[in-house]
KOLGU-4560 file (N, C-alpha, C; in nm, 3 decimals, padded with zeros to 5 digits):
<recs>
<n_xx: 05.445 n_yy: 12.314 n_zz: 15.590 ca_xx: 05.419 ca_yy: 12.370 ca_zz: 15.461 c_xx: 05.454 c_yy: 12.271 c_zz: 15.352 mol: A seq: 1 type: MET>
<n_xx: 05.379 n_yy: 12.272 n_zz: 15.250 ca_xx: 05.411 ca_yy: 12.186 ca_zz: 15.137 c_xx: 05.527 c_yy: 12.247 c_zz: 15.058 mol: A seq: 2 type: ARG>
<n_xx: 05.589 n_yy: 12.164 n_zz: 14.978 ca_xx: 05.709 ca_yy: 12.204 ca_zz: 14.903 c_xx: 05.685 c_yy: 12.328 c_zz: 14.818 mol: A seq: 3 type: LYS>
<n_xx: 05.578 n_yy: 12.330 n_zz: 14.739 ca_xx: 05.553 ca_yy: 12.445 ca_zz: 14.652 c_xx: 05.520 c_yy: 12.571 c_zz: 14.731 mol: A seq: 4 type: LEU>
<n_xx: 05.451 n_yy: 12.556 n_zz: 14.844 ca_xx: 05.422 ca_yy: 12.671 ca_zz: 14.928 c_xx: 05.552 c_yy: 12.727 c_zz: 14.987 mol: A seq: 5 type: GLU>
<n_xx: 05.642 n_yy: 12.637 n_zz: 15.026 ca_xx: 05.770 ca_yy: 12.680 ca_zz: 15.081 c_xx: 05.850 c_yy: 12.757 c_zz: 14.977 mol: A seq: 6 type: MET>
<n_xx: 05.857 n_yy: 12.702 n_zz: 14.857 ca_xx: 05.932 ca_yy: 12.769 ca_zz: 14.750 c_xx: 05.863 c_yy: 12.899 c_zz: 14.708 mol: A seq: 7 type: LEU>
<n_xx: 05.731 n_yy: 12.901 n_zz: 14.713 ca_xx: 05.657 ca_yy: 13.021 ca_zz: 14.678 c_xx: 05.676 c_yy: 13.134 c_zz: 14.778 mol: A seq: 8 type: GLY>
<n_xx: 05.715 n_yy: 13.100 n_zz: 14.901 ca_xx: 05.740 ca_yy: 13.201 ca_zz: 15.004 c_xx: 05.875 c_yy: 13.270 c_zz: 14.985 mol: A seq: 9 type: ALA>
<n_xx: 05.956 n_yy: 13.220 n_zz: 14.893 ca_xx: 06.086 ca_yy: 13.279 ca_zz: 14.866 c_xx: 06.071 c_yy: 13.426 c_zz: 14.828 mol: A seq: 10 type: ASN>
<n_xx: 06.139 n_yy: 13.514 n_zz: 14.899 ca_xx: 06.127 ca_yy: 13.658 ca_zz: 14.876 c_xx: 06.264 c_yy: 13.724 c_zz: 14.887 mol: A seq: 11 type: ASP>
<n_xx: 06.348 n_yy: 13.708 n_zz: 14.781 ca_xx: 06.484 ca_yy: 13.760 ca_zz: 14.788 c_xx: 06.492 c_yy: 13.912 c_zz: 14.808 mol: A seq: 12 type: PRO>
<n_xx: 06.392 n_yy: 13.986 n_zz: 14.761 ca_xx: 06.394 ca_yy: 14.131 ca_zz: 14.778 c_xx: 06.393 c_yy: 14.171 c_zz: 14.925 mol: A seq: 13 type: GLU>
<n_xx: 06.331 n_yy: 14.088 n_zz: 15.009 ca_xx: 06.328 ca_yy: 14.113 ca_zz: 15.153 c_xx: 06.423 c_yy: 14.021 c_zz: 15.229 mol: A seq: 14 type: ASN>
<n_xx: 06.516 n_yy: 13.964 n_zz: 15.158 ca_xx: 06.617 ca_yy: 13.874 ca_zz: 15.214 c_xx: 06.556 c_yy: 13.757 c_zz: 15.291 mol: A seq: 15 type: GLN>
<n_xx: 06.446 n_yy: 13.704 n_zz: 15.237 ca_xx: 06.385 ca_yy: 13.583 ca_zz: 15.293 c_xx: 06.396 c_yy: 13.475 c_zz: 15.186 mol: A seq: 16 type: PHE>
<n_xx: 06.487 n_yy: 13.383 n_zz: 15.208 ca_xx: 06.517 ca_yy: 13.280 ca_zz: 15.109 c_xx: 06.471 c_yy: 13.144 c_zz: 15.160 mol: A seq: 17 type: HIS>
<n_xx: 06.410 n_yy: 13.068 n_zz: 15.071 ca_xx: 06.364 ca_yy: 12.934 ca_zz: 15.107 c_xx: 06.418 c_yy: 12.832 c_zz: 15.007 mol: A seq: 18 type: THR>
<n_xx: 06.422 n_yy: 12.709 n_zz: 15.051 ca_xx: 06.458 ca_yy: 12.597 ca_zz: 14.964 c_xx: 06.392 c_yy: 12.473 c_zz: 15.021 mol: A seq: 19 type: ILE>
<n_xx: 06.357 n_yy: 12.380 n_zz: 14.937 ca_xx: 06.292 ca_yy: 12.256 ca_zz: 14.982 c_xx: 06.385 c_yy: 12.138 c_zz: 14.957 mol: A seq: 20 type: ALA>
<n_xx: 06.415 n_yy: 12.065 n_zz: 15.062 ca_xx: 06.494 ca_yy: 11.942 ca_zz: 15.054 c_xx: 06.412 c_yy: 11.836 c_zz: 15.128 mol: A seq: 21 type: VAL>
<n_xx: 06.357 n_yy: 11.741 n_zz: 15.052 ca_xx: 06.264 ca_yy: 11.647 ca_zz: 15.115 c_xx: 06.281 c_yy: 11.505 c_zz: 15.061 mol: A seq: 22 type: ALA>
<n_xx: 06.380 n_yy: 11.432 n_zz: 15.111 ca_xx: 06.394 ca_yy: 11.292 ca_zz: 15.067 c_xx: 06.279 c_yy: 11.207 c_zz: 15.121 mol: A seq: 23 type: PRO>
<n_xx: 06.250 n_yy: 11.099 n_zz: 15.051 ca_xx: 06.139 ca_yy: 11.012 ca_zz: 15.091 c_xx: 06.174 c_yy: 10.933 c_zz: 15.217 mol: A seq: 24 type: HIS>
<n_xx: 06.285 n_yy: 10.863 n_zz: 15.216 ca_xx: 06.323 ca_yy: 10.778 ca_zz: 15.328 c_xx: 06.472 c_yy: 10.795 c_zz: 15.355 mol: A seq: 25 type: GLN>
<n_xx: 06.506 n_yy: 10.830 n_zz: 15.479 ca_xx: 06.645 ca_yy: 10.849 ca_zz: 15.518 c_xx: 06.687 c_yy: 10.733 c_zz: 15.610 mol: A seq: 26 type: VAL>
<n_xx: 06.806 n_yy: 10.679 n_zz: 15.583 ca_xx: 06.860 ca_yy: 10.573 ca_zz: 15.668 c_xx: 07.005 c_yy: 10.604 c_zz: 15.699 mol: A seq: 27 type: TYR>
<n_xx: 07.060 n_yy: 10.538 n_zz: 15.801 ca_xx: 07.199 ca_yy: 10.563 ca_zz: 15.837 c_xx: 07.250 c_yy: 10.462 c_zz: 15.937 mol: A seq: 28 type: GLY>
<n_xx: 07.369 n_yy: 10.488 n_zz: 15.991 ca_xx: 07.437 ca_yy: 10.391 ca_zz: 16.076 c_xx: 07.361 c_yy: 10.353 c_zz: 16.204 mol: A seq: 29 type: PRO>
<n_xx: 07.286 n_yy: 10.444 n_zz: 16.261 ca_xx: 07.213 ca_yy: 10.412 ca_zz: 16.384 c_xx: 07.066 c_yy: 10.379 c_zz: 16.356 mol: A seq: 30 type: ARG>
<n_xx: 07.036 n_yy: 10.354 n_zz: 16.230 ca_xx: 06.899 ca_yy: 10.318 ca_zz: 16.192 c_xx: 06.871 c_yy: 10.177 c_zz: 16.239 mol: A seq: 31 type: ASP>
<n_xx: 06.789 n_yy: 10.163 n_zz: 16.340 ca_xx: 06.752 ca_yy: 10.030 ca_zz: 16.388 c_xx: 06.604 c_yy: 10.002 c_zz: 16.366 mol: A seq: 32 type: ASN>
<n_xx: 06.545 n_yy: 10.075 n_zz: 16.272 ca_xx: 06.404 ca_yy: 10.053 ca_zz: 16.242 c_xx: 06.382 c_yy: 10.024 c_zz: 16.093 mol: A seq: 33 type: LEU>
<n_xx: 06.407 n_yy: 10.121 n_zz: 16.008 ca_xx: 06.371 ca_yy: 10.107 ca_zz: 15.867 c_xx: 06.450 c_yy: 09.999 c_zz: 15.795 mol: A seq: 34 type: PHE>
<n_xx: 06.582 n_yy: 10.015 n_zz: 15.784 ca_xx: 06.662 ca_yy: 09.923 ca_zz: 15.704 c_xx: 06.660 c_yy: 09.780 c_zz: 15.759 mol: A seq: 35 type: LEU>
<n_xx: 06.675 n_yy: 09.758 n_zz: 15.890 ca_xx: 06.667 ca_yy: 09.620 ca_zz: 15.940 c_xx: 06.531 c_yy: 09.554 c_zz: 15.911 mol: A seq: 36 type: PRO>
<n_xx: 06.424 n_yy: 09.631 n_zz: 15.926 ca_xx: 06.291 ca_yy: 09.575 ca_zz: 15.897 c_xx: 06.275 c_yy: 09.544 c_zz: 15.749 mol: A seq: 37 type: ASN>
<n_xx: 06.325 n_yy: 09.632 n_zz: 15.662 ca_xx: 06.318 ca_yy: 09.608 ca_zz: 15.519 c_xx: 06.395 c_yy: 09.481 c_zz: 15.481 mol: A seq: 38 type: LEU>
<n_xx: 06.516 n_yy: 09.467 n_zz: 15.533 ca_xx: 06.597 ca_yy: 09.350 ca_zz: 15.501 c_xx: 06.535 c_yy: 09.222 c_zz: 15.555 mol: A seq: 39 type: LEU>
<n_xx: 06.480 n_yy: 09.227 n_zz: 15.674 ca_xx: 06.415 ca_yy: 09.109 ca_zz: 15.732 c_xx: 06.292 c_yy: 09.070 c_zz: 15.650 mol: A seq: 40 type: GLU>
<n_xx: 06.211 n_yy: 09.168 n_zz: 15.614 ca_xx: 06.091 ca_yy: 09.142 ca_zz: 15.535 c_xx: 06.127 c_yy: 09.083 c_zz: 15.399 mol: A seq: 41 type: THR>
<n_xx: 06.227 n_yy: 09.140 n_zz: 15.335 ca_xx: 06.270 ca_yy: 09.089 ca_zz: 15.204 c_xx: 06.329 c_yy: 08.949 c_zz: 15.219 mol: A seq: 42 type: ALA>
<n_xx: 06.406 n_yy: 08.925 n_zz: 15.325 ca_xx: 06.465 ca_yy: 08.794 ca_zz: 15.349 c_xx: 06.363 c_yy: 08.685 c_zz: 15.376 mol: A seq: 43 type: GLY>
<n_xx: 06.249 n_yy: 08.723 n_zz: 15.430 ca_xx: 06.141 ca_yy: 08.627 ca_zz: 15.459 c_xx: 06.040 c_yy: 08.618 c_zz: 15.345 mol: A seq: 44 type: ASN>
<n_xx: 06.072 n_yy: 08.677 n_zz: 15.232 ca_xx: 05.982 ca_yy: 08.679 ca_zz: 15.115 c_xx: 05.845 c_yy: 08.736 c_zz: 15.147 mol: A seq: 45 type: ASN>
<n_xx: 05.841 n_yy: 08.837 n_zz: 15.233 ca_xx: 05.715 ca_yy: 08.900 ca_zz: 15.271 c_xx: 05.707 c_yy: 09.044 c_zz: 15.225 mol: A seq: 46 type: LYS>
<n_xx: 05.794 n_yy: 09.082 n_zz: 15.133 ca_xx: 05.793 ca_yy: 09.217 ca_zz: 15.080 c_xx: 05.686 c_yy: 09.226 c_zz: 14.972 mol: A seq: 47 type: LEU>
<n_xx: 05.589 n_yy: 09.313 n_zz: 14.991 ca_xx: 05.476 ca_yy: 09.325 ca_zz: 14.900 c_xx: 05.509 c_yy: 09.417 c_zz: 14.784 mol: A seq: 48 type: PHE>
<n_xx: 05.458 n_yy: 09.384 n_zz: 14.668 ca_xx: 05.466 ca_yy: 09.470 ca_zz: 14.551 c_xx: 05.325 c_yy: 09.519 c_zz: 14.524 mol: A seq: 49 type: ILE>
<n_xx: 05.310 n_yy: 09.650 n_zz: 14.521 ca_xx: 05.178 ca_yy: 09.708 ca_zz: 14.499 c_xx: 05.162 c_yy: 09.743 c_zz: 14.351 mol: A seq: 50 type: PHE>
<n_xx: 05.048 n_yy: 09.716 n_zz: 14.298 ca_xx: 05.020 ca_yy: 09.748 ca_zz: 14.158 c_xx: 05.108 c_yy: 09.665 c_zz: 14.065 mol: A seq: 51 type: GLY>
<n_xx: 05.156 n_yy: 09.730 n_zz: 13.962 ca_xx: 05.239 ca_yy: 09.662 ca_zz: 13.862 c_xx: 05.385 c_yy: 09.655 c_zz: 13.905 mol: A seq: 52 type: MET>
<n_xx: 05.419 n_yy: 09.718 n_zz: 14.016 ca_xx: 05.557 ca_yy: 09.715 ca_zz: 14.065 c_xx: 05.650 c_yy: 09.809 c_zz: 13.991 mol: A seq: 53 type: GLY>
<n_xx: 05.594 n_yy: 09.909 n_zz: 13.924 ca_xx: 05.679 ca_yy: 10.001 ca_zz: 13.847 c_xx: 05.704 c_yy: 10.133 c_zz: 13.921 mol: A seq: 54 type: ILE>
<n_xx: 05.641 n_yy: 10.152 n_zz: 14.038 ca_xx: 05.662 ca_yy: 10.274 ca_zz: 14.113 c_xx: 05.802 c_yy: 10.274 c_zz: 14.175 mol: A seq: 55 type: ASN>
<n_xx: 05.855 n_yy: 10.392 n_zz: 14.197 ca_xx: 05.988 ca_yy: 10.406 ca_zz: 14.255 c_xx: 05.982 c_yy: 10.495 c_zz: 14.378 mol: A seq: 56 type: ARG>
<n_xx: 06.062 n_yy: 10.462 n_zz: 14.475 ca_xx: 06.080 ca_yy: 10.548 ca_zz: 14.591 c_xx: 06.229 c_yy: 10.566 c_zz: 14.614 mol: A seq: 57 type: ILE>
<n_xx: 06.264 n_yy: 10.671 n_zz: 14.681 ca_xx: 06.404 ca_yy: 10.708 ca_zz: 14.699 c_xx: 06.448 c_yy: 10.677 c_zz: 14.842 mol: A seq: 58 type: CYS>
<n_xx: 06.561 n_yy: 10.614 n_zz: 14.854 ca_xx: 06.624 ca_yy: 10.591 ca_zz: 14.984 c_xx: 06.752 c_yy: 10.674 c_zz: 14.988 mol: A seq: 59 type: PHE>
<n_xx: 06.768 n_yy: 10.756 n_zz: 15.091 ca_xx: 06.881 ca_yy: 10.847 ca_zz: 15.099 c_xx: 06.959 c_yy: 10.821 c_zz: 15.227 mol: A seq: 60 type: THR>
<n_xx: 07.089 n_yy: 10.802 n_zz: 15.214 ca_xx: 07.174 ca_yy: 10.785 ca_zz: 15.332 c_xx: 07.185 c_yy: 10.919 c_zz: 15.404 mol: A seq: 61 type: HIS>
<n_xx: 07.190 n_yy: 10.917 n_zz: 15.534 ca_xx: 07.192 ca_yy: 11.039 ca_zz: 15.613 c_xx: 07.310 c_yy: 11.129 c_zz: 15.577 mol: A seq: 62 type: VAL>
<n_xx: 07.424 n_yy: 11.072 n_zz: 15.540 ca_xx: 07.539 ca_yy: 11.154 ca_zz: 15.498 c_xx: 07.507 c_yy: 11.233 c_zz: 15.371 mol: A seq: 63 type: ASP>
<n_xx: 07.439 n_yy: 11.169 n_zz: 15.277 ca_xx: 07.401 ca_yy: 11.238 ca_zz: 15.154 c_xx: 07.296 c_yy: 11.346 c_zz: 15.181 mol: A seq: 64 type: ASN>
<n_xx: 07.205 n_yy: 11.318 n_zz: 15.274 ca_xx: 07.104 ca_yy: 11.416 ca_zz: 15.312 c_xx: 07.170 c_yy: 11.539 c_zz: 15.373 mol: A seq: 65 type: TYR>
<n_xx: 07.263 n_yy: 11.518 n_zz: 15.465 ca_xx: 07.334 ca_yy: 11.629 ca_zz: 15.528 c_xx: 07.413 c_yy: 11.709 c_zz: 15.424 mol: A seq: 66 type: CYS>
<n_xx: 07.476 n_yy: 11.639 n_zz: 15.330 ca_xx: 07.548 ca_yy: 11.707 ca_zz: 15.224 c_xx: 07.454 c_yy: 11.793 c_zz: 15.141 mol: A seq: 67 type: HIS>
<n_xx: 07.336 n_yy: 11.742 n_zz: 15.110 ca_xx: 07.236 ca_yy: 11.819 ca_zz: 15.037 c_xx: 07.191 c_yy: 11.943 c_zz: 15.113 mol: A seq: 68 type: GLY>
<n_xx: 07.176 n_yy: 11.931 n_zz: 15.245 ca_xx: 07.138 ca_yy: 12.047 ca_zz: 15.325 c_xx: 07.249 c_yy: 12.153 c_zz: 15.325 mol: A seq: 69 type: LEU>
<n_xx: 07.374 n_yy: 12.108 n_zz: 15.329 ca_xx: 07.487 ca_yy: 12.202 ca_zz: 15.324 c_xx: 07.490 c_yy: 12.275 c_zz: 15.190 mol: A seq: 70 type: CYS>
<n_xx: 07.468 n_yy: 12.201 n_zz: 15.082 ca_xx: 07.464 ca_yy: 12.263 ca_zz: 14.949 c_xx: 07.349 c_yy: 12.364 c_zz: 14.941 mol: A seq: 71 type: ILE>
<n_xx: 07.234 n_yy: 12.327 n_zz: 14.995 ca_xx: 07.118 ca_yy: 12.417 ca_zz: 14.994 c_xx: 07.147 c_yy: 12.545 c_zz: 15.073 mol: A seq: 72 type: ALA>
<n_xx: 07.208 n_yy: 12.529 n_zz: 15.189 ca_xx: 07.241 ca_yy: 12.647 ca_zz: 15.271 c_xx: 07.340 c_yy: 12.736 c_zz: 15.198 mol: A seq: 73 type: GLU>
<n_xx: 07.440 n_yy: 12.677 n_zz: 15.135 ca_xx: 07.540 ca_yy: 12.754 ca_zz: 15.061 c_xx: 07.474 c_yy: 12.830 c_zz: 14.946 mol: A seq: 74 type: HIS>
<n_xx: 07.383 n_yy: 12.764 n_zz: 14.879 ca_xx: 07.314 ca_yy: 12.825 ca_zz: 14.765 c_xx: 07.230 c_yy: 12.945 c_zz: 14.811 mol: A seq: 75 type: ARG>
<n_xx: 07.163 n_yy: 12.931 n_zz: 14.924 ca_xx: 07.081 ca_yy: 13.040 ca_zz: 14.975 c_xx: 07.169 c_yy: 13.157 c_zz: 15.023 mol: A seq: 76 type: ILE>
<n_xx: 07.272 n_yy: 13.128 n_zz: 15.102 ca_xx: 07.351 ca_yy: 13.236 ca_zz: 15.161 c_xx: 07.437 c_yy: 13.309 c_zz: 15.058 mol: A seq: 77 type: THR>
<n_xx: 07.466 n_yy: 13.245 n_zz: 14.946 ca_xx: 07.545 ca_yy: 13.311 ca_zz: 14.843 c_xx: 07.459 c_yy: 13.361 c_zz: 14.727 mol: A seq: 78 type: HIS>
<n_xx: 07.329 n_yy: 13.352 n_zz: 14.745 ca_xx: 07.231 ca_yy: 13.405 ca_zz: 14.650 c_xx: 07.247 c_yy: 13.350 c_zz: 14.509 mol: A seq: 79 type: HIS>
<n_xx: 07.283 n_yy: 13.225 n_zz: 14.498 ca_xx: 07.293 ca_yy: 13.159 ca_zz: 14.368 c_xx: 07.173 c_yy: 13.066 c_zz: 14.353 mol: A seq: 80 type: HIS>
<n_xx: 07.058 n_yy: 13.119 n_zz: 14.339 ca_xx: 06.937 ca_yy: 13.039 ca_zz: 14.331 c_xx: 06.855 c_yy: 13.083 c_zz: 14.212 mol: A seq: 81 type: TYR>
<n_xx: 06.770 n_yy: 12.994 n_zz: 14.170 ca_xx: 06.676 ca_yy: 13.023 ca_zz: 14.063 c_xx: 06.537 c_yy: 13.030 c_zz: 14.125 mol: A seq: 82 type: ASP>
<n_xx: 06.464 n_yy: 13.131 n_zz: 14.094 ca_xx: 06.328 ca_yy: 13.140 ca_zz: 14.149 c_xx: 06.232 c_yy: 13.062 c_zz: 14.065 mol: A seq: 83 type: LYS>
</recs>
């Protein structure tokens, strides 16, 4: 489901609560694909810039992602949400 569809399915009257947590790229201590490849590519001056180079993407450490999921769960189970 897309983010807006997921949030639109929120139905507190029937005790069906939804929340969307969707980081772009997650990395962590056992990451042996994304971060090593990024560092190697950047170190070899082969990192491409697309367009004007003003676009931004988010990199999230797995610990921060897990913390966000815990906050989301707490928010849902304690009914402190905004529709």
